[in-house]
C-alpha positions as CSV (number, residue, x, y, z in Angstrom):
1,X,58.3,103.3,83.0
2,X,56.3,100.4,81.5
3,X,54.9,101.4,78.1
4,X,51.3,100.3,79.1
5,X,51.4,102.7,82.0
6,X,52.4,105.5,79.7
7,X,49.6,104.8,77.4
8,X,47.1,104.6,80.2
9,X,48.4,108.0,81.7
10,X,48.2,109.7,78.3
11,X,44.7,108.4,77.8
12,X,43.3,109.4,81.1
13,X,44.9,112.9,81.0
14,X,44.3,113.6,77.4
15,X,47.8,114.8,77.0
16,X,51.3,113.7,76.1
17,X,54.0,112.7,78.6
18,X,56.9,115.0,78.1
19,X,58.9,113.9,81.2
20,X,58.9,110.9,83.6
21,X,61.6,110.6,86.0
22,X,62.2,108.5,89.4
23,X,63.5,110.6,92.3
24,X,66.2,109.2,94.4
25,X,65.1,107.1,97.4
26,X,61.9,105.5,97.7
27,X,60.3,102.6,99.8
28,X,57.9,99.9,99.1
29,X,56.6,101.3,95.9
30,X,58.2,102.9,92.7
31,X,57.6,106.6,92.5
32,X,57.5,108.7,89.2
33,X,57.4,112.4,88.7
34,X,55.4,112.8,85.4
35,X,54.9,115.8,83.3
36,X,52.0,115.7,80.7
37,X,51.5,118.3,78.1
38,X,47.9,118.9,77.1
39,X,46.7,119.9,73.7
40,X,46.6,123.6,74.7
41,X,50.2,123.6,75.7
42,X,49.8,123.6,79.5
43,X,52.0,121.1,81.4
44,X,50.4,119.2,84.3
45,X,52.7,117.9,87.0
46,X,51.6,114.5,88.2
47,X,52.8,111.6,90.6
48,X,52.6,108.0,89.9
49,X,52.9,105.4,92.6
50,X,53.0,101.9,91.5
51,X,53.6,98.4,92.7
52,X,57.1,97.0,92.0
53,X,57.1,93.7,93.9
54,X,58.0,95.5,97.1
55,X,56.9,94.8,100.7
56,X,53.3,95.1,100.0
57,X,52.5,93.9,96.5
58,X,49.6,91.7,96.5
59,X,48.6,92.5,100.1
60,X,45.8,94.5,101.7
61,X,48.2,97.5,101.9
62,X,47.5,98.5,98.3
63,X,47.4,101.5,96.0
64,X,43.7,101.0,95.8
65,X,43.2,101.3,99.6
66,X,45.4,104.5,99.6
67,X,43.1,106.0,96.8
68,X,40.1,105.5,99.1
69,X,41.7,107.6,101.6
70,X,42.7,110.4,99.2
71,X,39.2,110.5,97.8
72,X,37.7,110.5,101.1
73,X,39.8,113.4,102.4
74,X,39.7,115.5,99.1
75,X,36.4,117.7,100.2
76,X,37.7,118.1,103.8
77,X,40.1,120.6,105.2
78,X,42.9,118.2,105.2
79,X,45.4,119.1,102.3
80,X,45.8,116.1,100.0
81,X,46.7,115.7,96.4
82,X,43.7,115.0,94.1
83,X,43.6,111.4,92.7
84,X,43.5,111.3,88.8
85,X,42.7,107.7,88.5
86,X,43.8,104.0,89.2
87,X,45.6,102.1,86.6
88,X,44.0,98.8,85.3
89,X,44.4,96.1,87.9
90,X,44.8,98.7,90.6
91,X,48.5,98.4,90.5
92,X,49.3,102.2,90.1
93,X,47.8,105.4,91.6
94,X,48.1,108.6,89.5
95,X,47.8,111.9,91.5
96,X,48.2,115.6,91.0
97,X,51.8,116.9,92.2
98,X,51.1,119.5,94.7
99,X,53.8,122.4,94.8
100,X,56.6,122.4,97.2
101,X,59.1,120.0,98.7
102,X,59.2,117.4,101.4
103,X,62.8,118.1,102.4
104,X,62.4,119.6,105.9
105,X,65.9,119.0,106.9
106,X,67.2,121.5,104.3
107,X,64.9,124.3,105.3
108,X,66.0,127.1,107.5
109,X,65.0,127.3,111.3
110,X,62.1,129.6,110.5
111,X,60.8,127.8,107.5
112,X,61.1,124.5,109.2
113,X,59.2,125.9,112.4
114,X,56.4,127.3,110.2
115,X,56.1,124.0,108.1
116,X,55.8,121.8,111.5
117,X,53.2,124.3,112.9
118,X,51.3,124.0,109.5
119,X,51.6,120.2,109.6
120,X,50.4,120.0,113.2
121,X,47.3,122.1,112.2
122,X,46.6,119.6,109.3
123,X,47.0,116.8,111.7
124,X,44.5,118.3,114.1
125,X,42.2,118.9,111.1
126,X,42.5,115.2,110.3
127,X,41.6,114.2,113.9
128,X,38.7,116.6,114.0
129,X,36.8,114.8,111.3
130,X,34.0,112.8,112.0
131,X,35.4,109.4,111.0
132,X,32.0,107.8,110.8
133,X,31.0,110.2,108.1
134,X,34.2,109.4,106.0
135,X,33.6,107.1,102.9
136,X,36.2,104.4,103.8
137,X,34.9,101.1,102.3
138,X,37.1,98.2,103.5
139,X,38.3,99.9,106.6
140,X,37.9,98.1,109.8
141,X,36.1,100.0,112.6
142,X,37.0,99.6,116.2
143,X,34.2,98.3,118.5
144,X,36.1,98.5,121.7
145,X,38.9,100.7,123.1
146,X,41.3,97.9,122.6
147,X,40.3,97.5,118.9
148,X,41.8,100.9,118.2
149,X,45.2,99.1,118.4
150,X,44.3,95.5,117.9
151,X,42.6,95.7,114.5
152,X,45.7,97.2,112.9
153,X,48.2,94.9,114.8
154,X,46.2,92.0,113.6
155,X,46.7,93.0,110.0
156,X,50.5,93.4,110.6
157,X,50.5,90.0,112.1
158,X,48.8,88.5,109.0
159,X,51.4,90.1,106.8
160,X,54.2,88.7,108.8
161,X,52.7,85.2,108.9
162,X,51.9,85.2,105.2
163,X,54.8,86.9,103.7
164,X,57.9,86.8,105.9
165,X,60.2,83.7,105.7
166,X,62.1,84.3,108.9
167,X,60.6,86.8,111.4
168,X,62.9,87.8,114.2
169,X,61.6,86.1,117.4
170,X,61.7,89.5,119.4
171,X,59.3,91.1,116.7
172,X,57.0,88.2,117.0
173,X,57.0,88.4,120.8
174,X,56.4,92.2,120.6
175,X,53.4,91.8,118.2
176,X,51.7,89.3,120.5
177,X,52.4,91.4,123.6
178,X,51.2,94.7,122.0
179,X,47.9,92.8,120.9
180,X,47.4,91.4,124.4
181,X,48.2,94.7,126.1
182,X,46.2,97.2,124.0
183,X,45.2,100.5,125.7
184,X,41.9,100.0,127.4
185,X,40.9,103.8,126.9
186,X,40.8,106.1,124.0
187,X,39.9,109.7,123.8
188,X,38.5,109.8,120.2
189,X,38.3,107.5,117.3
190,X,39.9,109.0,114.2
191,X,41.4,108.3,110.8
192,X,45.0,107.6,111.6
193,X,47.6,108.5,108.7
194,X,50.3,106.1,110.0
195,X,53.9,107.0,109.1
196,X,53.1,110.6,109.4
197,X,55.4,113.4,110.0
198,X,58.5,115.0,108.4
199,X,59.1,113.5,105.0
200,X,55.4,112.6,104.4
201,X,54.1,116.1,103.9
202,X,54.9,118.7,101.1
203,X,55.2,122.3,102.2
204,X,55.9,125.6,100.4
205,X,56.6,129.0,102.0
206,X,56.0,127.5,105.6
207,X,52.6,126.0,104.7
208,X,51.8,122.3,104.0
209,X,50.4,121.9,100.5
210,X,49.8,118.2,100.9
211,X,50.0,115.2,103.2
212,X,51.1,112.2,101.4
213,X,51.8,108.6,101.7
214,X,48.5,107.0,103.3
215,X,49.2,103.4,102.7
216,X,49.3,102.7,106.6
217,X,46.0,104.6,107.3
218,X,43.4,103.0,109.5
219,X,40.7,103.9,111.8
220,X,42.3,104.0,115.4
221,X,43.8,106.2,118.2
222,X,45.2,109.6,117.5
223,X,48.1,108.9,119.9
224,X,49.2,106.3,117.2
225,X,50.0,109.2,114.9
226,X,51.9,111.1,117.4
227,X,54.1,107.9,118.0
228,X,54.9,108.2,114.2
229,X,55.7,111.8,114.5
230,X,58.0,111.0,117.3
231,X,59.8,108.4,115.2
232,X,60.2,110.7,112.3
233,X,61.4,113.7,114.4
234,X,63.1,112.3,117.3
235,X,65.1,115.5,118.0
236,X,62.1,117.8,117.5
237,X,60.8,119.7,120.5
238,X,57.1,118.7,120.5
239,X,56.0,120.4,123.7
240,X,54.6,123.7,122.0
241,X,53.3,121.8,119.0
242,X,51.6,119.3,121.2
243,X,49.9,122.0,123.1
244,X,48.8,123.6,119.8
245,X,47.4,120.3,118.7
246,X,45.5,119.8,121.9
247,X,44.1,123.4,121.7
248,X,42.6,122.7,118.3
249,X,41.3,119.1,119.0
250,X,40.6,118.9,122.7
251,X,42.8,115.8,122.8
252,X,45.6,116.0,125.3
253,X,48.8,114.0,124.4
254,X,49.1,110.9,126.4
255,X,52.7,109.9,127.1
256,X,51.9,106.4,128.2
257,X,49.7,105.7,125.0
258,X,52.4,107.2,122.8
259,X,55.0,105.1,124.4
260,X,52.9,102.1,123.6
261,X,52.4,103.0,119.9
262,X,56.0,104.1,119.6
263,X,56.8,100.3,120.2
264,X,54.1,99.5,117.7
265,X,55.7,101.8,115.1
266,X,59.0,99.8,115.4
267,X,57.0,96.4,115.2
268,X,55.3,97.5,112.0
269,X,58.6,98.9,110.5
270,X,60.3,95.7,111.5
271,X,57.5,93.6,109.6
272,X,57.7,95.9,106.6
273,X,61.5,95.5,106.3
274,X,61.3,91.9,106.9
275,X,58.8,91.4,104.1
276,X,61.3,93.4,101.8
277,X,64.0,90.9,102.8
278,X,61.8,87.9,102.1
279,X,60.9,89.3,98.7
280,X,64.5,89.9,97.6
281,X,64.7,93.6,98.4
282,X,62.9,96.8,97.1
283,X,63.6,100.3,96.1
284,X,66.8,100.3,98.1
285,X,68.1,96.9,97.3
286,X,68.3,93.9,99.4
287,X,71.3,94.4,101.7
288,X,70.1,97.7,103.2
289,X,66.9,96.0,104.3
290,X,68.9,93.5,106.2
291,X,70.5,96.1,108.1
292,X,67.6,98.4,108.7
293,X,65.7,95.3,110.0
294,X,68.3,94.9,112.6
295,X,68.2,98.6,113.6
296,X,64.4,98.3,114.1
297,X,64.9,95.0,116.1
298,X,67.4,96.7,118.3
299,X,65.2,99.7,118.8
300,X,62.2,97.5,119.5
301,X,64.2,95.7,122.3
302,X,64.7,99.1,124.0
303,X,61.2,100.0,123.6
304,X,59.8,96.8,125.0
305,X,62.2,96.9,127.8
306,X,60.8,100.2,128.8
307,X,57.2,98.9,128.6
308,X,57.7,95.8,130.5
309,X,60.2,97.4,132.9
310,X,62.7,94.6,132.3
311,X,66.5,95.1,131.5
312,X,69.1,92.5,130.9
313,X,73.0,92.8,131.2
314,X,74.2,90.6,128.4
315,X,77.8,89.5,128.0
316,X,78.6,89.0,124.2
317,X,81.6,87.4,122.5
318,X,84.3,89.8,121.4
319,X,85.2,90.1,117.8
320,X,88.7,88.6,117.2
321,X,90.5,88.7,113.9
322,X,90.8,85.5,111.9
323,X,93.1,84.5,109.1
324,X,90.3,85.7,106.7
325,X,89.7,89.1,108.2
326,X,92.3,90.7,105.9
327,X,90.5,89.1,102.9
328,X,87.3,90.9,103.9
329,X,89.3,94.2,104.4
330,X,90.8,94.0,101.1
331,X,87.4,93.3,99.5
332,X,85.9,96.3,101.4
333,X,88.6,98.5,100.3
334,X,88.1,97.4,96.7
335,X,84.4,98.2,96.9
336,X,85.0,101.5,98.2
337,X,87.3,102.4,95.3
338,X,84.9,101.1,92.8
339,X,82.0,103.2,94.4
340,X,84.2,106.4,94.3
341,X,84.7,105.8,90.6
342,X,81.2,104.9,89.4
343,X,79.2,107.9,88.1
344,X,76.2,106.0,87.1
345,X,73.8,106.0,90.3
346,X,72.2,102.7,89.1
347,X,75.5,101.0,89.5
348,X,77.0,103.1,92.5
349,X,74.2,102.4,94.9
350,X,74.1,98.5,94.3
351,X,77.9,98.4,94.6
352,X,77.9,100.5,97.8
353,X,75.3,98.1,99.3
354,X,77.8,95.1,98.9
355,X,79.7,96.6,101.7
356,X,77.0,96.0,104.1
357,X,77.1,92.2,103.4
358,X,80.8,92.0,103.6
359,X,80.8,93.9,107.1
360,X,78.3,91.2,108.3
361,X,80.3,88.4,106.8
362,X,83.5,89.5,108.3
363,X,81.9,89.7,111.7
364,X,80.2,86.3,111.3
365,X,83.6,84.8,110.4
366,X,84.9,86.0,113.6
367,X,82.2,85.2,116.2
368,X,79.2,83.7,114.3
369,X,79.9,80.1,115.3
370,X,80.1,81.3,119.0
371,X,77.0,83.3,118.6
372,X,75.0,80.4,117.2
373,X,76.2,78.1,119.8
374,X,75.5,80.4,122.8
375,X,71.9,81.1,121.4
376,X,71.2,77.4,120.9
377,X,72.1,76.7,124.4
378,X,70.3,79.6,125.8
379,X,67.2,78.8,123.9
380,X,67.1,75.3,125.0
381,X,67.8,76.2,128.7
382,X,65.1,78.9,128.7
383,X,62.3,77.3,126.7
384,X,63.0,73.6,126.5
385,X,64.1,71.2,123.6
386,X,60.8,72.0,121.7
387,X,62.2,75.5,121.2
388,X,64.9,74.1,119.0
389,X,62.3,73.4,116.3
390,X,61.8,76.6,114.4
391,X,58.2,76.1,113.8
392,X,57.5,75.1,117.4
393,X,59.9,78.0,118.6
394,X,57.6,80.5,116.7
395,X,54.5,79.3,118.4
396,X,56.2,79.2,121.9
397,X,57.3,82.9,121.3
398,X,53.9,84.0,120.3
399,X,52.4,82.4,123.4
400,X,55.1,83.9,125.6
401,X,54.5,87.5,124.1
402,X,50.7,87.3,124.8
403,X,51.5,86.2,128.4
404,X,54.3,88.7,128.9
405,X,56.6,85.9,130.0
406,X,59.7,87.5,131.6
407,X,62.1,84.6,131.3
408,X,61.4,84.4,127.6
409,X,61.7,88.0,127.1
410,X,65.0,88.1,128.9
411,X,66.3,85.5,126.5
412,X,65.1,87.6,123.6
413,X,67.1,90.5,124.9
414,X,70.3,88.3,125.2
415,X,69.4,86.9,121.6
416,X,69.2,90.5,120.3
417,X,72.4,91.6,122.0
418,X,74.3,88.7,120.6
419,X,72.9,89.3,117.0
420,X,73.7,92.9,117.3
421,X,77.5,91.9,117.6
422,X,77.4,90.9,113.9
423,X,76.3,94.2,112.7
424,X,78.0,96.3,115.2
425,X,80.5,97.8,112.7
426,X,77.5,99.3,110.8
427,X,75.0,100.1,113.7
428,X,77.7,101.9,115.7
429,X,78.5,104.4,113.0
430,X,77.3,107.9,113.9
């Protein structure tokens, strides 16, 4: 941890740091678990979230914005950690560490069921709040039903335009389509957590002790949060939980709006990981963000196909070994051996990540030229010669998305299917 941050923490808490460690995993920001010993000998467990050059550093999705939400919710029935303070420059947020774990997958069936029930009650409490009474300076407020989706989507489009070096065209099309086809009705205006569900709440003895990670929070449609729950818990039976939520809020779950927002979830996630790629990686390294971006693009293709009612059968080139395939296989074998023999996680993870690049380069060596040639000819035939210019192509895709252009969407499905071939050895793993 940066020495200036250590001094700031000790100054604001009036204690001495006795332990500071980074847990495994992480996303757009660095997370530290910090223990501070006060003069009376008591040890206070804290959490520090700080900027580290990740997807959102320097953007409107900031620790300071997240702190606004925690402070607004502290006096309410929604369980959240208490904010201790913001570091100078608003680059780090220090909070109390609530007791419990976020690891729902390792809990037994009874504990998992109880924790999800408690979470749904907390989500209902959040959506029952009078959002107009919450102090949320800087948060956009929807004036129309469509604004409940459009205000947030517009922010993500700005992030993509300003920070992504090369946005996948299907993601660009989807963003424009979602903005143009926002739901025309909404049951209630609420504070949406965004990225809510398993993994982003802490629980103990079957009860939620704190809902965490509010960086995507905005004022919008409650069905947006349910789309995030569906993404984070795809195998979870939501029927009884949905009924419980509706009983507590008076808001019925709307399958059509959840389907719309589920596509919006994949759109936002694809922009997030594309930002990480453009910035050279993040907490997980660079190569994993390349792979996970492709996962979101493929998922977004399926969700947009469902929304538009359009499917496309796509013949794709087959992978055929080249004289260099054995070179790549030998390299992969060597990396696997190295990973097995590295005890230091700071070395093991980056080394393991190299396998992602080797898998892709092996596939590109086999069919990359064919994929590029097919796509170039398909793009020109569908959209004209202007589309061969990358800047003009981006504008054409945006216009096509807003109009719901079927021919362009079908091309993008073919484009996605061809690109998927280059990642198939990783995407097809169970």
